[in-house]
N, C-alpha and C positions, 0 to 999 in steps of 0.2 A: 779692579777684580770685580770680577761674575758674584753674585750673591742671590739667594734664593729666599722669598719669601712667601709663607705659607699664609693664602685669603683664609677669610673667617667662612666662608664656601667648602675649603678646602682644595680648593688649586692652587698652586703655587705660580708665583709669576717670578724670573731672571732678572736682575737688574744692574745697572752701573750708577753709582753713585760718587759722583767724582767733583772736586774744584774743592772750594771752602769748606770744611763740613759744619762751621755756624755760618755760613752765610744764608744768601737771599734765596729762596728755592724757588726753582724752573725745572719742571717735567717737560723732556722732549720728546715725543710722537716722531717714530721713524715711519720709512717710504713704506712704498708696498713692489716687491717683497722688500724685507729688512731686516732689521734688529736692533739691538740697544747697542750696537758695536758701529752705528751708522754715521754719520757727516756728525761734529762737534766740535767745538773748538776744545784745542789741546786743554789738560788738567788745569798748567800753570799760568794758562789764560784768565780760567774760570778763577783762580784762586787772584789775579790780580783784579778782579772785577767784584769780589766781592761776592761770587756765585758758586749757590751747591745744585748743581745739573744732576737731576735724576731721568735718567734712559730705562726702557722696560723692555723686553721681547713682549707683542701683544699675542693673547693667548694661539698656540698653535705653531708660533715661532720659536726658535731657540730651544732653549732652556723652560719656556713656559707651556703650563698644560693647556691642551686644547679646551674651547665651550662652545662646543657645535651650536651653530644656529645665532653666534651672537648677532648683534646688531654696532651701528655706530656710535649708540646711547650709550650703549655697554663701555665703553671706554672710559666714559664718564665714574661710573660705578668703579671702578678696577685704580684709576687715579685716586680718588675720596679714599678707596681702604687702603692704599700704600702711604698717601699722606697722614692718614691717623696712627698707623703703623710706626709711622718714622716721627710721631709728634709734630707733626706740618698741619697748622692751622691754616693760614692764608698763602697761595702761591700762584704763581703765573705757568703758562703751559705755550709750548713753540709746537708746532708740526710742520712737516713737511712732506709734499708729494701725497701720499697714502694717508701719511699721519694730520694732514689738514682736517680734514674732516671731522677725525677723532678729539682735534684741539678745539674744536668750535663746540662741540658736543659738550667739552667743559664748561665751556663760554654759557651757554645755553642752561646747562641744565645744573650747576654749580656757581652760581652767581655770586653765593653769599662767601665763598672760598676762594674763587677763581678775580684775580686781581684785573689781570690782562692777557690778550690772546693773542697770539701772532700766526698766521698760518701763512705759507709759502708753497707757492707751486698745487695748490689743492684743487681738488673735485668741487664739483658742485652737487647737490642731489640729481637723482635721474629721473626723467619723466617731468618735469617743472618747464610750466609755460614759461616762454620766451629766450629759451636757449635752444637751440640743435647741438644735443649734446654730445654727439660724435664727432663734428664739422672739425676738420683740421687734426688727427687724433690718426696717431699710427695705426697701421691694418692689424699686427701685433694684438694694440689694447682694444680697438674695435673687435677682433676675434674673441678676446679673454672677456669683456662686458656684455659682447651679444650672450658668448653660451649661458650665461647666467640667468639669461631670460627663460631660455630651456630648462634649468635644473641644476640642481650639485651635481648630479653626474656628469652633466655635458663639461663640466669645467674644468672637475677632475681628470674625465679625458685628456682634456689639452694641458694642462700643467704639471700632471705627476709624472709624463715622462721630461717634460724641460725641467723639472726639479731634479730629476734623476741626474740627469746633463750637466746641471749647474753642479752637484756635490759630487761628482764623478772628476770634475775641470772646472770650479770656480769664476774662475777667470772669462770663460765661456759665456757668461751673462750678459760680460761686457763687450765681448765679440758680437755676441747676437745683435745687439742694440747698433752697431756700426752704421749700417746701411740709413737706421732714421736718425741718425745725430744729424744737427746742424753744424756749420762750422765753429759757432758759438760753443756748443755743447764738446767737439772735438779737441777747442784748445782747451778746456777744463779738464777733460779727461787724459789729456798729455802729461800732467803732473804726477810724477811716478807715486807722492805720497797718497794720492787721491784715487789712484789706481787700487794701490795696494788697501786702501780704506775698504774701498768697496767692494772690491773681492772679498775681504773678511767677511764684510757685513752681509755678501748673500749666503758665504757657505755658512755662516753660523744660525743665519736666519731658517735654512732648509736643511739643514744638519739632519736631521729625523725624516722629514716628509716636506709633503708641500701643503701642510693643512693650514695653515696662518696663512699662506699665498691665494688659496681657494676660500677660505673665510672673509678673508680681506674682500675679493672681488664679490663675493655674495653680499655683504655687507656694503660695501658701496653705491651698488646698485639695487637695493634694496630700501623699501623706506627707513628713513633714518634713526628714526624716535625721537624726533626736536624738528621745530621749524627754527634755520637760521634767520629770517624775522624777528624773532623773542631776544636774540642778543641784546645785551643792553651794556653789558661793559667796554671799557675799551678795547678794540680789535684795530690790527692792522693786519692787511692783505697785500703779497705781493708776487706778481706773476712778471712771466718773460713774455713780450708779445712773440718769439718765433719757436714758442714752445710748442711740441709735438705729442708730448706725451701727456699731457694736462695742457688742453690751451686756454688761453688766454681769457677766452670770451667766458670760462668757468669763473674766472678771480671778477670778470668785471659784473656777473651776474650777481654772486656771493655780495660783491662791494655796492651792488644798486639797493639790495636787499636788509643788508645787517645795516641798522641805525647807526648813522655816526661813525661806520667805520672809513680809517684810513687806507684808500685800495690804489695801487701803483699797479701800474703795466710799464714792465720797462723796455722802451727797445731795444734791439739788437742782442737782446737776451735771448736764453734758450733756457731746458730744464735744469741740467745742471749747473748752468750758475747759482742757482738759489744754495746750494753747497758755500760758496765763497760769499752768498749774501746773508748766510743765517747767524754767524758771530755777530753782526750790525743789530740786529734784533735785541739780542741778550740785556743791552744794557738798559732798554727802553723797557724789556718786561719786566727788568728786577726795581723798578727806581722806585714803584709806590710800594715796594715790600719791604719789611723792616728783617733784623736778624730773624733766621731760625736755628734753634740749639735742638741737636738731635738727641734722643735718649733712646730712641727703641733698640733694641738687640737682635741682629738679625745673622741668619745661620751663613757660614759660607757656602757655594754652590760646588760640590765635586769632594 
């Protein structure tokens, strides 16, 4: 059930707190566009793992208030504030796709609190040496990220009509992706349960506006506010060799620069294969955590 948390700065974040209430806490950071309803293990699986999974809508998505001009680094402050309100001292963080860089922000900026981090099919910073950032990327992603170089208005002009179409017909997001999908992606999306979950995810994330999507694109292509090379906690990276949305070279670049990171590029796999890989990382993430007891009271959304 969606809940609302009021942050110290007055903003609201919509969260999903599922699994074992007294379990080992893992924060899950969703993709772009997306919401707290994105890919995750079922609650009963989390109970069996002894894991408490906390997912939230990034600012501007779903039920979360916008934070105009936010950076990737700002995600760490939001995670820390949520953890404080939920009386969680230490936690692990998992990010998929657009959530990957935001998970790495927690690793870099909250090293005393973040025990382990995993980033699946995430992007590297733009404009860095040693990486052709757009190589192998779909035309749609190239267009959106290139528009960011022209400024906020250019991104809004591109994404606001797309968000309106998705609000009118949420399944359209998946239909629009079809031409860019590999065979591996299409096999994943042939699963009716996964398709329904993604439709709900996109519909929730964009139900009010394209604000979160626009702000993600701007944040991901702007200076992140931290150096991945400063990450010193245990880190795992997973990328798909045939990924056309976040090409594998991004994962290779991050793996070469994050000290002691365990980095994997899976042959024959594509972007949406990360949905099925995600549950496999949770036991590793939770392995260094003690059980956490929830004491904070939070208000139901709606």
